[in-house]
All heavy atoms as TSV, in Angstrom:
chain	resi	resn	atom	element	x	y	z
A	1	MET	N	N	13.063	-2.512	-0.468
A	1	MET	CA	C	13.794	-1.525	0.279
A	1	MET	C	C	14.992	-2.167	1.008
A	1	MET	O	O	15.827	-1.459	1.485
A	1	MET	CB	C	12.877	-0.864	1.273
A	1	MET	CG	C	11.860	0.034	0.610
A	1	MET	SD	S	10.943	1.093	1.742
A	1	MET	CE	C	12.205	1.708	2.775
A	2	GLY	N	N	14.984	-3.463	1.140
A	2	GLY	CA	C	16.076	-4.093	1.814
A	2	GLY	C	C	15.929	-4.179	3.310
A	2	GLY	O	O	16.881	-4.393	4.020
A	3	SER	N	N	14.702	-4.023	3.785
A	3	SER	CA	C	14.437	-4.078	5.216
A	3	SER	C	C	13.667	-5.326	5.579
A	3	SER	O	O	12.953	-5.877	4.743
A	3	SER	CB	C	13.647	-2.867	5.686
A	3	SER	OG	O	14.315	-1.688	5.441
A	4	LEU	N	N	13.788	-5.751	6.801
A	4	LEU	CA	C	13.021	-6.902	7.301
A	4	LEU	C	C	12.390	-6.452	8.632
A	4	LEU	O	O	13.102	-6.117	9.580
A	4	LEU	CB	C	13.930	-8.097	7.497
A	4	LEU	CG	C	13.257	-9.357	8.030
A	4	LEU	CD1	C	12.181	-9.830	7.012
A	4	LEU	CD2	C	14.264	-10.459	8.237
A	5	ILE	N	N	11.063	-6.453	8.632
A	5	ILE	CA	C	10.347	-6.073	9.856
A	5	ILE	C	C	9.296	-7.124	10.161
A	5	ILE	O	O	8.817	-7.804	9.272
A	5	ILE	CB	C	9.679	-4.671	9.702
A	5	ILE	CG1	C	8.717	-4.666	8.482
A	5	ILE	CG2	C	10.728	-3.589	9.529
A	5	ILE	CD1	C	7.931	-3.385	8.348
A	6	PRO	N	N	8.915	-7.285	11.411
A	6	PRO	CA	C	7.952	-8.318	11.766
A	6	PRO	C	C	6.488	-7.906	11.536
A	6	PRO	O	O	5.590	-8.710	11.653
A	6	PRO	CB	C	8.194	-8.505	13.292
A	6	PRO	CG	C	8.687	-7.154	13.728
A	6	PRO	CD	C	9.494	-6.612	12.607
A	7	ASP	N	N	6.262	-6.653	11.125
A	7	ASP	CA	C	4.911	-6.151	10.944
A	7	ASP	C	C	4.235	-6.833	9.747
A	7	ASP	O	O	4.866	-7.265	8.811
A	7	ASP	CB	C	4.903	-4.649	10.731
A	7	ASP	CG	C	5.515	-3.917	11.909
A	7	ASP	OD1	O	5.388	-4.397	13.072
A	7	ASP	OD2	O	6.141	-2.876	11.670
A	8	LYS	N	N	2.897	-6.857	9.755
A	8	LYS	CA	C	2.105	-7.414	8.641
A	8	LYS	C	C	1.984	-6.441	7.482
A	8	LYS	O	O	1.633	-6.811	6.380
A	8	LYS	CB	C	0.716	-7.799	9.123
A	8	LYS	CG	C	0.681	-8.802	10.248
A	8	LYS	CD	C	1.040	-10.159	9.767
A	8	LYS	CE	C	0.902	-11.135	10.923
A	8	LYS	NZ	N	1.261	-12.477	10.561
A	9	TYR	N	N	2.212	-5.140	7.727
A	9	TYR	CA	C	2.128	-4.121	6.717
A	9	TYR	C	C	3.009	-2.936	7.123
A	9	TYR	O	O	3.396	-2.818	8.290
A	9	TYR	CB	C	0.696	-3.612	6.498
A	9	TYR	CG	C	0.009	-3.186	7.759
A	9	TYR	CD1	C	0.201	-1.911	8.246
A	9	TYR	CD2	C	-0.815	-4.057	8.482
A	9	TYR	CE1	C	-0.426	-1.495	9.431
A	9	TYR	CE2	C	-1.448	-3.645	9.656
A	9	TYR	CZ	C	-1.234	-2.370	10.108
A	9	TYR	OH	O	-1.843	-1.946	11.274
A	10	ALA	N	N	3.344	-2.094	6.142
A	10	ALA	CA	C	4.169	-0.929	6.419
A	10	ALA	C	C	3.888	0.120	5.353
A	10	ALA	O	O	3.340	-0.193	4.275
A	10	ALA	CB	C	5.647	-1.299	6.388
A	11	ALA	N	N	4.262	1.319	5.650
A	11	ALA	CA	C	4.178	2.426	4.679
A	11	ALA	C	C	5.398	3.309	4.908
A	11	ALA	O	O	5.797	3.513	6.056
A	11	ALA	CB	C	2.899	3.235	4.854
A	12	VAL	N	N	5.977	3.790	3.843
A	12	VAL	CA	C	7.130	4.716	3.941
A	12	VAL	C	C	6.907	5.887	3.014
A	12	VAL	O	O	6.175	5.792	2.022
A	12	VAL	CB	C	8.455	4.002	3.619
A	12	VAL	CG1	C	8.778	2.920	4.611
A	12	VAL	CG2	C	8.463	3.438	2.218
A	13	GLY	N	N	7.521	6.971	3.334
A	13	GLY	CA	C	7.452	8.156	2.456
A	13	GLY	C	C	6.782	9.326	3.187
A	13	GLY	O	O	6.410	9.233	4.356
A	14	SER	N	N	6.628	10.397	2.438
A	14	SER	CA	C	6.126	11.643	3.025
A	14	SER	C	C	4.681	11.552	3.465
A	14	SER	O	O	4.244	12.305	4.344
A	14	SER	CB	C	6.317	12.802	2.055
A	14	SER	OG	O	5.579	12.574	0.853
A	15	GLY	N	N	3.893	10.652	2.921
A	15	GLY	CA	C	2.491	10.495	3.285
A	15	GLY	C	C	2.221	9.343	4.232
A	15	GLY	O	O	1.084	8.893	4.373
A	16	THR	N	N	3.276	8.841	4.874
A	16	THR	CA	C	3.169	7.638	5.711
A	16	THR	C	C	2.065	7.752	6.762
A	16	THR	O	O	1.264	6.819	6.929
A	16	THR	CB	C	4.525	7.369	6.397
A	16	THR	OG1	O	5.479	7.030	5.407
A	16	THR	CG2	C	4.406	6.221	7.385
A	17	GLU	N	N	2.031	8.844	7.483
A	17	GLU	CA	C	1.070	8.971	8.604
A	17	GLU	C	C	-0.358	8.838	8.127
A	17	GLU	O	O	-1.186	8.201	8.740
A	17	GLU	CB	C	1.256	10.298	9.357
A	17	GLU	CG	C	2.566	10.385	10.121
A	17	GLU	CD	C	3.745	10.771	9.243
A	17	GLU	OE1	O	3.553	11.166	8.046
A	17	GLU	OE2	O	4.874	10.694	9.752
A	18	ILE	N	N	-0.646	9.436	7.002
A	18	ILE	CA	C	-2.007	9.366	6.421
A	18	ILE	C	C	-2.303	7.969	5.909
A	18	ILE	O	O	-3.339	7.385	6.220
A	18	ILE	CB	C	-2.166	10.417	5.330
A	18	ILE	CG1	C	-1.993	11.840	5.921
A	18	ILE	CG2	C	-3.494	10.267	4.624
A	18	ILE	CD1	C	-1.701	12.911	4.914
A	19	ALA	N	N	-1.395	7.437	5.126
A	19	ALA	CA	C	-1.600	6.108	4.535
A	19	ALA	C	C	-1.730	5.013	5.583
A	19	ALA	O	O	-2.607	4.143	5.475
A	19	ALA	CB	C	-0.472	5.780	3.553
A	20	ILE	N	N	-0.880	5.063	6.609
A	20	ILE	CA	C	-0.871	4.027	7.621
A	20	ILE	C	C	-2.184	4.044	8.420
A	20	ILE	O	O	-2.699	3.010	8.821
A	20	ILE	CB	C	0.360	4.064	8.511
A	20	ILE	CG1	C	0.676	2.655	9.070
A	20	ILE	CG2	C	0.203	5.031	9.652
A	20	ILE	CD1	C	1.261	1.721	8.105
A	21	GLY	N	N	-2.732	5.237	8.611
A	21	GLY	CA	C	-4.036	5.328	9.299
A	21	GLY	C	C	-5.131	4.612	8.525
A	21	GLY	O	O	-5.963	3.883	9.136
A	22	VAL	N	N	-5.162	4.759	7.244
A	22	VAL	CA	C	-6.170	4.079	6.392
A	22	VAL	C	C	-5.924	2.561	6.445
A	22	VAL	O	O	-6.858	1.787	6.572
A	22	VAL	CB	C	-6.129	4.590	4.954
A	22	VAL	CG1	C	-7.054	3.796	4.042
A	22	VAL	CG2	C	-6.482	6.087	4.910
A	23	ILE	N	N	-4.665	2.172	6.324
A	23	ILE	CA	C	-4.353	0.731	6.347
A	23	ILE	C	C	-4.702	0.118	7.697
A	23	ILE	O	O	-5.302	-0.974	7.766
A	23	ILE	CB	C	-2.840	0.513	6.003
A	23	ILE	CG1	C	-2.606	0.933	4.553
A	23	ILE	CG2	C	-2.475	-0.933	6.225
A	23	ILE	CD1	C	-1.139	1.003	4.175
A	24	GLU	N	N	-4.382	0.769	8.782
A	24	GLU	CA	C	-4.682	0.251	10.116
A	24	GLU	C	C	-6.198	0.023	10.306
A	24	GLU	O	O	-6.628	-0.941	10.910
A	24	GLU	CB	C	-4.194	1.193	11.204
A	24	GLU	CG	C	-2.676	1.114	11.417
A	24	GLU	CD	C	-2.173	2.076	12.423
A	24	GLU	OE1	O	-2.870	3.079	12.768
A	24	GLU	OE2	O	-1.029	1.900	12.886
A	25	GLU	N	N	-6.984	0.914	9.743
A	25	GLU	CA	C	-8.432	0.805	9.862
A	25	GLU	C	C	-8.969	-0.355	9.045
A	25	GLU	O	O	-9.891	-1.048	9.486
A	25	GLU	CB	C	-9.076	2.112	9.377
A	25	GLU	CG	C	-10.587	2.067	9.408
A	25	GLU	CD	C	-11.231	3.287	8.793
A	25	GLU	OE1	O	-10.520	4.174	8.280
A	25	GLU	OE2	O	-12.456	3.354	8.831
A	26	GLY	N	N	-8.393	-0.639	7.870
A	26	GLY	CA	C	-8.994	-1.626	6.977
A	26	GLY	C	C	-8.309	-2.982	6.920
A	26	GLY	O	O	-8.874	-3.910	6.375
A	27	TYR	N	N	-7.118	-3.119	7.521
A	27	TYR	CA	C	-6.367	-4.369	7.428
A	27	TYR	C	C	-7.017	-5.454	8.295
A	27	TYR	O	O	-7.506	-5.168	9.399
A	27	TYR	CB	C	-4.914	-4.188	7.855
A	27	TYR	CG	C	-4.154	-5.496	7.838
A	27	TYR	CD1	C	-3.657	-5.976	6.658
A	27	TYR	CD2	C	-3.976	-6.206	9.008
A	27	TYR	CE1	C	-2.978	-7.208	6.633
A	27	TYR	CE2	C	-3.295	-7.415	8.991
A	27	TYR	CZ	C	-2.813	-7.906	7.791
A	27	TYR	OH	O	-2.157	-9.117	7.783
A	28	LYS	N	N	-6.989	-6.665	7.800
A	28	LYS	CA	C	-7.432	-7.829	8.605
A	28	LYS	C	C	-6.578	-8.993	8.198
A	28	LYS	O	O	-6.016	-9.066	7.109
A	28	LYS	CB	C	-8.920	-8.103	8.375
A	28	LYS	CG	C	-9.267	-8.416	6.956
A	28	LYS	CD	C	-10.746	-8.561	6.756
A	28	LYS	CE	C	-11.033	-8.790	5.229
A	28	LYS	NZ	N	-12.388	-8.610	4.905
A	29	GLU	N	N	-6.447	-9.946	9.112
A	29	GLU	CA	C	-5.700	-11.190	8.824
A	29	GLU	C	C	-6.364	-11.895	7.656
A	29	GLU	O	O	-7.569	-11.867	7.517
A	29	GLU	CB	C	-5.691	-12.096	10.042
A	29	GLU	CG	C	-4.796	-11.652	11.159
A	29	GLU	CD	C	-3.311	-11.818	10.826
A	29	GLU	OE1	O	-2.912	-12.819	10.165
A	29	GLU	OE2	O	-2.536	-10.945	11.235
A	30	HIS	N	N	-5.538	-12.502	6.814
A	30	HIS	CA	C	-6.031	-13.301	5.688
A	30	HIS	C	C	-6.805	-12.453	4.652
A	30	HIS	O	O	-7.716	-12.978	4.006
A	30	HIS	CB	C	-6.864	-14.498	6.131
A	30	HIS	CG	C	-6.167	-15.315	7.195
A	30	HIS	ND1	N	-5.037	-16.040	6.942
A	30	HIS	CD2	C	-6.447	-15.471	8.518
A	30	HIS	CE1	C	-4.654	-16.639	8.057
A	30	HIS	NE2	N	-5.465	-16.316	9.033
A	31	ILE	N	N	-6.419	-11.193	4.517
A	31	ILE	CA	C	-7.066	-10.336	3.531
A	31	ILE	C	C	-6.776	-10.871	2.128
A	31	ILE	O	O	-5.689	-11.350	1.852
A	31	ILE	CB	C	-6.552	-8.863	3.698
A	31	ILE	CG1	C	-7.425	-7.908	2.892
A	31	ILE	CG2	C	-5.085	-8.732	3.397
A	31	ILE	CD1	C	-7.144	-6.446	3.219
A	32	LYS	N	N	-7.764	-10.819	1.272
A	32	LYS	CA	C	-7.604	-11.280	-0.112
A	32	LYS	C	C	-6.796	-10.243	-0.893
A	32	LYS	O	O	-6.786	-9.062	-0.559
A	32	LYS	CB	C	-8.957	-11.455	-0.767
A	32	LYS	CG	C	-9.894	-12.424	-0.059
A	32	LYS	CD	C	-9.438	-13.808	-0.216
A	32	LYS	CE	C	-10.426	-14.763	0.402
A	32	LYS	NZ	N	-9.856	-16.020	0.851
A	33	ILE	N	N	-6.134	-10.667	-1.958
A	33	ILE	CA	C	-5.270	-9.766	-2.730
A	33	ILE	C	C	-6.086	-8.584	-3.276
A	33	ILE	O	O	-5.676	-7.455	-3.185
A	33	ILE	CB	C	-4.522	-10.529	-3.825
A	33	ILE	CG1	C	-3.476	-11.446	-3.209
A	33	ILE	CG2	C	-3.882	-9.548	-4.829
A	33	ILE	CD1	C	-2.788	-12.344	-4.178
A	34	LYS	N	N	-7.248	-8.863	-3.813
A	34	LYS	CA	C	-8.098	-7.769	-4.369
A	34	LYS	C	C	-8.438	-6.772	-3.268
A	34	LYS	O	O	-8.339	-5.542	-3.489
A	34	LYS	CB	C	-9.336	-8.341	-4.959
A	34	LYS	CG	C	-10.430	-7.310	-5.267
A	34	LYS	CD	C	-10.413	-6.927	-6.738
A	34	LYS	CE	C	-11.607	-6.089	-7.124
A	34	LYS	NZ	N	-11.564	-4.710	-6.720
A	35	GLU	N	N	-8.842	-7.236	-2.106
A	35	GLU	CA	C	-9.143	-6.365	-0.978
A	35	GLU	C	C	-7.919	-5.542	-0.557
A	35	GLU	O	O	-8.032	-4.378	-0.241
A	35	GLU	CB	C	-9.680	-7.168	0.212
A	35	GLU	CG	C	-10.992	-7.838	0.022
A	35	GLU	CD	C	-11.335	-8.707	1.188
A	35	GLU	OE1	O	-10.550	-9.641	1.494
A	35	GLU	OE2	O	-12.356	-8.487	1.827
A	36	ALA	N	N	-6.755	-6.201	-0.519
A	36	ALA	CA	C	-5.539	-5.553	-0.118
A	36	ALA	C	C	-5.171	-4.426	-1.111
A	36	ALA	O	O	-4.777	-3.338	-0.731
A	36	ALA	CB	C	-4.406	-6.521	0.012
A	37	LYS	N	N	-5.291	-4.706	-2.394
A	37	LYS	CA	C	-4.983	-3.717	-3.428
A	37	LYS	C	C	-5.951	-2.540	-3.306
A	37	LYS	O	O	-5.555	-1.393	-3.448
A	37	LYS	CB	C	-5.053	-4.334	-4.791
A	37	LYS	CG	C	-3.871	-5.217	-5.111
A	37	LYS	CD	C	-4.010	-5.966	-6.437
A	37	LYS	CE	C	-4.025	-5.067	-7.600
A	37	LYS	NZ	N	-4.096	-5.787	-8.894
A	38	ASP	N	N	-7.230	-2.819	-3.059
A	38	ASP	CA	C	-8.213	-1.745	-2.855
A	38	ASP	C	C	-7.863	-0.897	-1.644
A	38	ASP	O	O	-7.954	0.340	-1.694
A	38	ASP	CB	C	-9.617	-2.302	-2.749
A	38	ASP	CG	C	-10.163	-2.887	-4.046
A	38	ASP	OD1	O	-9.573	-2.620	-5.110
A	38	ASP	OD2	O	-11.169	-3.651	-3.954
A	39	LEU	N	N	-7.458	-1.544	-0.562
A	39	LEU	CA	C	-7.077	-0.850	0.653
A	39	LEU	C	C	-5.855	0.023	0.416
A	39	LEU	O	O	-5.829	1.191	0.806
A	39	LEU	CB	C	-6.797	-1.856	1.789
A	39	LEU	CG	C	-6.347	-1.298	3.120
A	39	LEU	CD1	C	-7.359	-0.318	3.688
A	39	LEU	CD2	C	-6.044	-2.426	4.082
A	40	VAL	N	N	-4.837	-0.521	-0.223
A	40	VAL	CA	C	-3.619	0.257	-0.527
A	40	VAL	C	C	-3.954	1.443	-1.432
A	40	VAL	O	O	-3.445	2.549	-1.217
A	40	VAL	CB	C	-2.551	-0.651	-1.144
A	40	VAL	CG1	C	-1.406	0.167	-1.722
A	40	VAL	CG2	C	-2.025	-1.635	-0.116
A	41	THR	N	N	-4.787	1.195	-2.397
A	41	THR	CA	C	-5.195	2.296	-3.298
A	41	THR	C	C	-5.884	3.414	-2.539
A	41	THR	O	O	-5.542	4.599	-2.737
A	41	THR	CB	C	-6.105	1.747	-4.422
A	41	THR	OG1	O	-5.387	0.751	-5.167
A	41	THR	CG2	C	-6.558	2.866	-5.387
A	42	ARG	N	N	-6.805	3.064	-1.637
A	42	ARG	CA	C	-7.457	4.099	-0.801
A	42	ARG	C	C	-6.418	4.837	0.056
A	42	ARG	O	O	-6.467	6.044	0.214
A	42	ARG	CB	C	-8.519	3.462	0.105
A	42	ARG	CG	C	-9.808	3.143	-0.590
A	42	ARG	CD	C	-10.986	2.905	0.350
A	42	ARG	NE	N	-10.680	2.479	1.683
A	42	ARG	CZ	C	-10.683	1.215	2.127
A	42	ARG	NH1	N	-10.941	0.227	1.308
A	42	ARG	NH2	N	-10.404	0.942	3.376
A	43	ALA	N	N	-5.475	4.103	0.640
A	43	ALA	CA	C	-4.479	4.695	1.510
A	43	ALA	C	C	-3.586	5.674	0.724
A	43	ALA	O	O	-3.329	6.806	1.173
A	43	ALA	CB	C	-3.631	3.610	2.145
A	44	ILE	N	N	-3.141	5.271	-0.464
A	44	ILE	CA	C	-2.259	6.134	-1.248
A	44	ILE	C	C	-3.030	7.354	-1.770
A	44	ILE	O	O	-2.535	8.442	-1.759
A	44	ILE	CB	C	-1.658	5.357	-2.414
A	44	ILE	CG1	C	-0.774	4.209	-1.907
A	44	ILE	CG2	C	-0.863	6.272	-3.346
A	44	ILE	CD1	C	0.389	4.645	-1.053
A	45	LYS	N	N	-4.266	7.127	-2.217
A	45	LYS	CA	C	-5.075	8.275	-2.662
A	45	LYS	C	C	-5.282	9.270	-1.534
A	45	LYS	O	O	-5.244	10.493	-1.771
A	45	LYS	CB	C	-6.422	7.801	-3.234
A	45	LYS	CG	C	-6.301	7.248	-4.629
A	45	LYS	CD	C	-7.679	6.869	-5.155
A	45	LYS	CE	C	-7.588	6.439	-6.621
A	45	LYS	NZ	N	-8.889	6.078	-7.164
A	46	SER	N	N	-5.514	8.809	-0.310
A	46	SER	CA	C	-5.688	9.686	0.824
A	46	SER	C	C	-4.399	10.482	1.062
A	46	SER	O	O	-4.441	11.699	1.319
A	46	SER	CB	C	-6.020	8.886	2.094
A	46	SER	OG	O	-7.284	8.340	1.987
A	47	ALA	N	N	-3.260	9.819	0.974
A	47	ALA	CA	C	-1.978	10.514	1.184
A	47	ALA	C	C	-1.742	11.546	0.105
A	47	ALA	O	O	-1.325	12.657	0.372
A	47	ALA	CB	C	-0.835	9.510	1.192
A	48	ILE	N	N	-2.036	11.179	-1.155
A	48	ILE	CA	C	-1.817	12.099	-2.288
A	48	ILE	C	C	-2.717	13.345	-2.136
A	48	ILE	O	O	-2.288	14.462	-2.407
A	48	ILE	CB	C	-2.076	11.396	-3.622
A	48	ILE	CG1	C	-0.953	10.407	-3.900
A	48	ILE	CG2	C	-2.209	12.405	-4.766
A	48	ILE	CD1	C	-1.218	9.492	-5.067
A	49	ASN	N	N	-3.952	13.160	-1.691
A	49	ASN	CA	C	-4.872	14.278	-1.517
A	49	ASN	C	C	-4.375	15.274	-0.493
A	49	ASN	O	O	-4.742	16.458	-0.558
A	49	ASN	CB	C	-6.261	13.790	-1.140
A	49	ASN	CG	C	-6.990	13.155	-2.298
A	49	ASN	OD1	O	-6.725	13.453	-3.449
A	49	ASN	ND2	N	-7.946	12.329	-2.008
A	50	ARG	N	N	-3.593	14.837	0.454
A	50	ARG	CA	C	-3.152	15.718	1.566
A	50	ARG	C	C	-1.658	16.075	1.467
A	50	ARG	O	O	-1.195	16.885	2.245
A	50	ARG	CB	C	-3.465	15.054	2.873
A	50	ARG	CG	C	-4.952	14.963	3.123
A	50	ARG	CD	C	-5.247	14.046	4.309
A	50	ARG	NE	N	-6.695	13.949	4.520
A	50	ARG	CZ	C	-7.539	13.150	3.871
A	50	ARG	NH1	N	-7.085	12.429	2.866
A	50	ARG	NH2	N	-8.804	13.104	4.158
A	51	ASP	N	N	-0.937	15.429	0.583
A	51	ASP	CA	C	0.483	15.662	0.470
A	51	ASP	C	C	0.933	15.497	-0.968
A	51	ASP	O	O	1.058	14.387	-1.491
A	51	ASP	CB	C	1.231	14.637	1.363
A	51	ASP	CG	C	2.724	14.686	1.243
A	51	ASP	OD1	O	3.270	15.809	0.957
A	51	ASP	OD2	O	3.389	13.671	1.399
A	52	ALA	N	N	1.174	16.588	-1.621
A	52	ALA	CA	C	1.530	16.586	-3.044
A	52	ALA	C	C	2.806	15.817	-3.354
A	52	ALA	O	O	3.023	15.327	-4.443
A	52	ALA	CB	C	1.662	18.014	-3.562
A	53	MET	N	N	3.663	15.641	-2.369
A	53	MET	CA	C	4.915	14.911	-2.564
A	53	MET	C	C	4.741	13.393	-2.552
A	53	MET	O	O	5.668	12.661	-2.764
A	53	MET	CB	C	5.947	15.325	-1.477
A	53	MET	CG	C	6.315	16.815	-1.513
A	53	MET	SD	S	6.953	17.329	-3.141
A	53	MET	CE	C	8.463	16.411	-3.157
A	54	SER	N	N	3.518	12.934	-2.289
A	54	SER	CA	C	3.262	11.512	-2.243
A	54	SER	C	C	3.171	10.826	-3.594
A	54	SER	O	O	2.970	9.595	-3.666
A	54	SER	CB	C	1.976	11.205	-1.449
A	54	SER	OG	O	2.183	11.459	-0.084
A	55	GLY	N	N	3.313	11.574	-4.660
A	55	GLY	CA	C	3.353	10.967	-5.995
A	55	GLY	C	C	2.024	10.945	-6.716
A	55	GLY	O	O	1.083	11.662	-6.328
A	56	ASP	N	N	1.977	10.141	-7.772
A	56	ASP	CA	C	0.773	10.118	-8.610
A	56	ASP	C	C	0.365	8.724	-9.031
A	56	ASP	O	O	-0.289	8.535	-10.036
A	56	ASP	CB	C	0.983	10.992	-9.849
A	56	ASP	CG	C	2.101	10.468	-10.716
A	56	ASP	OD1	O	2.805	9.514	-10.339
A	56	ASP	OD2	O	2.289	11.032	-11.828
A	57	GLY	N	N	0.775	7.715	-8.267
A	57	GLY	CA	C	0.423	6.354	-8.623
A	57	GLY	C	C	0.981	5.357	-7.660
A	57	GLY	O	O	1.548	5.707	-6.642
A	58	ILE	N	N	0.767	4.085	-8.001
A	58	ILE	CA	C	1.213	2.972	-7.182
A	58	ILE	C	C	1.901	1.918	-8.066
A	58	ILE	O	O	1.437	1.624	-9.167
A	58	ILE	CB	C	-0.012	2.265	-6.505
A	58	ILE	CG1	C	-0.822	3.270	-5.682
A	58	ILE	CG2	C	0.452	1.114	-5.638
A	58	ILE	CD1	C	-2.126	2.698	-5.189
A	59	ASP	N	N	2.954	1.370	-7.556
A	59	ASP	CA	C	3.592	0.196	-8.189
A	59	ASP	C	C	3.376	-0.956	-7.228
A	59	ASP	O	O	3.913	-0.996	-6.116
A	59	ASP	CB	C	5.083	0.422	-8.403
A	59	ASP	CG	C	5.370	1.491	-9.443
A	59	ASP	OD1	O	4.630	1.561	-10.440
A	59	ASP	OD2	O	6.336	2.258	-9.254
A	60	PHE	N	N	2.569	-1.931	-7.675
A	60	PHE	CA	C	2.315	-3.136	-6.887
A	60	PHE	C	C	3.324	-4.202	-7.288
A	60	PHE	O	O	3.532	-4.430	-8.462
A	60	PHE	CB	C	0.917	-3.694	-7.171
A	60	PHE	CG	C	-0.218	-2.905	-6.545
A	60	PHE	CD1	C	-0.998	-2.099	-7.334
A	60	PHE	CD2	C	-0.494	-2.990	-5.214
A	60	PHE	CE1	C	-2.055	-1.381	-6.826
A	60	PHE	CE2	C	-1.553	-2.281	-4.651
A	60	PHE	CZ	C	-2.330	-1.479	-5.463
A	61	LEU	N	N	3.890	-4.867	-6.326
A	61	LEU	CA	C	4.667	-6.101	-6.546
A	61	LEU	C	C	4.066	-7.144	-5.639
A	61	LEU	O	O	4.207	-7.080	-4.411
A	61	LEU	CB	C	6.162	-5.862	-6.200
A	61	LEU	CG	C	7.069	-7.061	-6.404
A	61	LEU	CD1	C	7.118	-7.452	-7.883
A	61	LEU	CD2	C	8.462	-6.723	-5.894
A	62	ILE	N	N	3.352	-8.067	-6.240
A	62	ILE	CA	C	2.595	-9.039	-5.456
A	62	ILE	C	C	3.314	-10.383	-5.517
A	62	ILE	O	O	3.507	-10.956	-6.606
A	62	ILE	CB	C	1.163	-9.147	-6.006
A	62	ILE	CG1	C	0.487	-7.791	-5.883
A	62	ILE	CG2	C	0.380	-10.230	-5.231
A	62	ILE	CD1	C	-0.837	-7.683	-6.587
A	63	ILE	N	N	3.692	-10.867	-4.342
A	63	ILE	CA	C	4.418	-12.126	-4.250
A	63	ILE	C	C	3.534	-13.157	-3.550
A	63	ILE	O	O	3.122	-12.949	-2.416
A	63	ILE	CB	C	5.728	-11.920	-3.447
A	63	ILE	CG1	C	6.576	-10.821	-4.056
A	63	ILE	CG2	C	6.518	-13.242	-3.301
A	63	ILE	CD1	C	7.717	-10.334	-3.216
A	64	THR	N	N	3.271	-14.250	-4.260
A	64	THR	CA	C	2.448	-15.352	-3.699
A	64	THR	C	C	3.192	-16.659	-3.923
A	64	THR	O	O	4.231	-16.699	-4.618
A	64	THR	CB	C	1.064	-15.433	-4.354
A	64	THR	OG1	O	1.251	-15.819	-5.717
A	64	THR	CG2	C	0.333	-14.105	-4.250
A	65	LYS	N	N	2.628	-17.743	-3.433
A	65	LYS	CA	C	3.232	-19.064	-3.651
A	65	LYS	C	C	3.230	-19.408	-5.160
A	65	LYS	O	O	3.973	-20.285	-5.600
A	65	LYS	CB	C	2.534	-20.121	-2.841
A	65	LYS	CG	C	1.076	-20.348	-3.183
A	65	LYS	CD	C	0.498	-21.418	-2.285
A	65	LYS	CE	C	-1.003	-21.514	-2.344
A	65	LYS	NZ	N	-1.655	-21.920	-3.480
A	66	ASP	N	N	2.357	-18.776	-5.919
A	66	ASP	CA	C	2.242	-19.037	-7.353
A	66	ASP	C	C	3.190	-18.201	-8.221
A	66	ASP	O	O	3.267	-18.410	-9.409
A	66	ASP	CB	C	0.800	-18.780	-7.821
A	66	ASP	CG	C	-0.161	-19.704	-7.117
A	66	ASP	OD1	O	0.173	-20.919	-6.917
A	66	ASP	OD2	O	-1.257	-19.263	-6.775
A	67	GLY	N	N	3.877	-17.250	-7.612
A	67	GLY	CA	C	4.798	-16.426	-8.387
A	67	GLY	C	C	4.747	-14.946	-8.039
A	67	GLY	O	O	4.147	-14.583	-7.045
A	68	VAL	N	N	5.303	-14.143	-8.906
A	68	VAL	CA	C	5.375	-12.712	-8.696
A	68	VAL	C	C	4.709	-11.995	-9.862
A	68	VAL	O	O	4.883	-12.367	-11.021
A	68	VAL	CB	C	6.879	-12.260	-8.632
A	68	VAL	CG1	C	6.979	-10.752	-8.476
A	68	VAL	CG2	C	7.586	-12.970	-7.525
A	69	THR	N	N	3.909	-10.965	-9.550
A	69	THR	CA	C	3.281	-10.152	-10.554
A	69	THR	C	C	3.581	-8.679	-10.231
A	69	THR	O	O	3.694	-8.310	-9.062
A	69	THR	CB	C	1.754	-10.344	-10.684
A	69	THR	OG1	O	1.149	-10.048	-9.421
A	69	THR	CG2	C	1.434	-11.773	-11.068
A	70	GLU	N	N	3.665	-7.873	-11.261
A	70	GLU	CA	C	3.895	-6.448	-11.105
A	70	GLU	C	C	2.757	-5.687	-11.803
A	70	GLU	O	O	2.272	-6.117	-12.846
A	70	GLU	CB	C	5.215	-6.008	-11.759
A	70	GLU	CG	C	6.422	-6.579	-11.085
A	70	GLU	CD	C	7.704	-6.106	-11.734
A	70	GLU	OE1	O	7.907	-4.877	-11.776
A	70	GLU	OE2	O	8.475	-6.949	-12.184
A	71	GLU	N	N	2.362	-4.598	-11.204
A	71	GLU	CA	C	1.306	-3.779	-11.774
A	71	GLU	C	C	1.533	-2.318	-11.385
A	71	GLU	O	O	1.818	-2.044	-10.203
A	71	GLU	CB	C	-0.054	-4.261	-11.263
A	71	GLU	CG	C	-1.238	-3.479	-11.782
A	71	GLU	CD	C	-2.567	-3.964	-11.198
A	71	GLU	OE1	O	-2.635	-5.087	-10.721
A	71	GLU	OE2	O	-3.516	-3.161	-11.253
A	72	SER	N	N	1.389	-1.419	-12.318
A	72	SER	CA	C	1.480	0.007	-12.018
A	72	SER	C	C	0.114	0.629	-12.260
A	72	SER	O	O	-0.533	0.358	-13.227
A	72	SER	CB	C	2.521	0.671	-12.934
A	72	SER	OG	O	3.815	0.238	-12.592
A	73	VAL	N	N	-0.252	1.514	-11.341
A	73	VAL	CA	C	-1.520	2.235	-11.443
A	73	VAL	C	C	-1.214	3.709	-11.337
A	73	VAL	O	O	-0.590	4.170	-10.366
A	73	VAL	CB	C	-2.479	1.824	-10.299
A	73	VAL	CG1	C	-3.780	2.623	-10.402
A	73	VAL	CG2	C	-2.750	0.312	-10.318
A	74	LYS	N	N	-1.555	4.499	-12.334
A	74	LYS	CA	C	-1.417	5.932	-12.310
A	74	LYS	C	C	-2.748	6.602	-12.030
A	74	LYS	O	O	-3.769	6.129	-12.527
A	74	LYS	CB	C	-0.826	6.431	-13.646
A	74	LYS	CG	C	0.540	5.920	-13.960
A	74	LYS	CD	C	1.552	6.444	-12.979
A	74	LYS	CE	C	2.944	5.911	-13.284
A	74	LYS	NZ	N	3.860	6.091	-12.189
A	75	PHE	N	N	-2.710	7.694	-11.311
A	75	PHE	CA	C	-3.951	8.431	-10.997
A	75	PHE	C	C	-4.016	9.654	-11.853
A	75	PHE	O	O	-3.123	10.251	-12.283
A	75	PHE	CB	C	-3.961	8.822	-9.523
A	75	PHE	CG	C	-3.892	7.665	-8.574
A	75	PHE	CD1	C	-2.928	7.658	-7.576
A	75	PHE	CD2	C	-4.732	6.579	-8.674
A	75	PHE	CE1	C	-2.844	6.592	-6.700
A	75	PHE	CE2	C	-4.655	5.518	-7.813
A	75	PHE	CZ	C	-3.680	5.516	-6.803
């Protein structure tokens, strides 16, 4: 998005309020990538269930010291 914020996580879009609530509840320091993807998936699914404009899937872009991976998940 071209933004820089000091937060450990963020959500944008029409389902932000719903998604961020799920993320706030489940986020922890040093979360593993698998756990983070599961948490994001739950957050997005919650937003989609309550807001039809939230889309129908997720595009993950995972950046680690080992490189970058991309993954798309459609619901």
